[in-house]
Every structure is written in structure tokens, then in C-alpha cells.
N, C-alpha and C positions, 0 to 999 in steps of 0.2 A: 391574302393576309400576310403582312410582313412577319418574318420570324427572326429570332435572335440566334446567332451562331453559337453552337455549343462546342466548347473547347475541352480538351483533355486537361484535367486538373494537374498542375505542377506547382512547385514552390515559386518558381520564377514568374509564371503567368499570374498567380494569385497574390504576389507580394504587394501590389498597391492596395490590396483590400485587407490583408492580415496574414496569418500563418496557416499553412497546411499541416495538419497533425498526422504524421505517418512515421513508421519505423525506419524505412530506407534512408540511409545517410545520417541517422541519429547517433549521438554519442551514447555509449553504453559501457557498463562495467559490472563485475560481480559484487554482490553484497551478502550479508547474512550468512557468513561462513561458506560462501560459494553456492548456496542453495537458491539464490535469486539473482536474476540479471536486471539491473536498473537501466532503463532507457530514459536518460536524464533530460529534463527541461525541454519537453516537446513544444511547449508554448507557455506564455505567461500572461497574467492580467496586469493592468496598470494599478499598482498598489503603492507607488513610491511615497505618497503622502503619509503613509503609516510606517515609514522607515524600514520597509521590507518589500519583498516582491513575492507574489503568489505564483507558483508554477504548476504545470501539469506534467507529470512524468508517467512512463509505463514501467511497471515492475513485472518481470516475468519470473514467477515463482516455480521452482522445481517441486514436484510432489514429495511430500515427506511421509515416511512410514511410521506407523505407531507400533510399539510404544515409542514416545518421544520425550526425552528428558528436558525439563525447563531449566536451562543453564544461563540465560541472559535475558535482561529486560532493558528497554530503552525508553527515553522520553524526550520530548521537544519542548523546552521551556518557553520559547518565543513564538510558538504558533501551533495551530491544530494540524492534523494530518488525516486526510480522507482517502479511503481506498474504495474504488468502484470496480468490481469484476467486469471484465469484458466477455460476457457469455450470454447466450440465450438458453442455456441448458438449466432448466429448473432444478435438476438433481445435482448440479455441481455443488460441492461443499468445500468449506475451509474453516479453520478454527482461529479464534482470537483469544488471547490470554491478556488480562488487564489487571491493573491495581490503581487505586486513586492517586491523584496528584499529591505532591508533598513528599515527605520522607517515606521511602519505600518500606512497606511492611509485608513480610512474606505471608502472614495470616490473612491479608486482604485480597489475595489473588482470586480472580474469577475467570472461568473459561466459558466461551460461548460457541455453539455450532452455528455457522452461517451458511445459507444457501447461495448459489451462484447469482441470484438476482438481488441479493442484499449487500449493500455497502456499509462501511463504518467510517465515522469521523471521530478520531481520537481528539478530545479537547486538549487545550494547551496544558502541558505538564503531566498528562496521564501516562503512567507507565504501561508499556505494552511489549509483547514478545514480537520478534520479527515474523514476517508472513509465514503462515502454515497452510500451504495448499495441500489438499488431499486428492489422491487418485490419479492426477494428471498435471502436466505443466499448465499453469493458469496465468493469464494476463490481467493486470489491474491498472486502471488509470488512477494515479495518485496525485492529489492536490496538496502541496505543502509549501513551506516558506524557504526562501533563500535570502541572503543579505548579511549585513554586519551583525556581529554577535555570535556567541556560542549557542547552537540550537540542537545539539544532540548529546545527551548523556547516556552512557551505557553502563550497566551494572552486571557484573558476573556473579552468578549465584552458586554457592557451595551447598546445594541441597540434593535431595533425592526425590524430586517431584517429577511425575511422569504424566503424560496424556496417553491413555490406553484405549484399545479397541472396545473393551468392556464398558468404559465410561462413555465412549462415542455411541455404542449401541443403546445404552440407557437413555442418552439424550434424544435419540431418534424416536424412542417409544413414549416420550412425555407428551 
């Protein structure tokens, strides 16, 4: 029976067929006050007809300790932003803090406990806090938009709002 030769996957060998998604050789830089490392634009989809480009990136989030003050929110007015944790650990946890799209209202903030097998996709314009990984360094595949136009608004908050261990423990018991 004839067989097909199996090659070691590399960017060069696979180039005629598409992109290899891996961290080696990828452009990266710190974001979110140095608590997250972004492995930028690992691959992209063909979305030129929509005047933008959808990309996949890897965000490496440093574990954050609680209590954590909510000091900044951001939104992306030109596209959604999806986060998919890269773990098989059912007990891995992270937090998301969100507020509805439109004019930011502090009284509309909501926080959610997410397990490592759950991803989130922030709709266009939804306010959200930068990544909040818990317990360990966590990798997320992120799908978002690059292209012409301003697509990241950041808002510094002068508040005294905190995420606490007590609130996290309460969420676990619901």
C-alpha cells in the first residue's frame, strides 16, 4: 500500500497551504500595565471586503492577586474581541468585568467568573477590563480586528471598586 511521506511541520514547508500558528518567532510585547504579554497576529482571516482584517493572537496573562482594584476599562468600537483560553484544566479560572456599549456608566459594571474551558466574545463597543487571569500564567487565543480606524478606547476610573476573594468565593458557591 502506497504511503504519504510525513514531514515535520514548519512555516516554510506549510507556506503553500497557509500559516502555522505557533509562538516561536512571533512578535510579542507587554500590555495591560505589564501583566499580559501579547503574541500579536499569529494568523489572519480574509476579511478585506469588510474594510478590516480579523486576526488571531495569543495573549499570555500573568496571574493577578485579589483584591484587585478596577482602575481601567476599554472598548473596541470597530469590532468584537474574542478570548479562548488554551487549557484543558477544567478548574482553571479567570474573571471578566464588563459594561454595556455606549456611554460608560459605572453603575452598569458586572463581573463574571469563567472556567478555563469557557471563552468570551465581547461585542463591538462593549466596555471590558483587561485580562484577569487567576492562580497561574494563562494563555488565550484572541480573535480581534486590525485595520484602518481607531479601534481601542481606554477609560481610567477614579473609583474604589475591587474584586475580592470573598466575592470570588461567593460566586463559586452559587
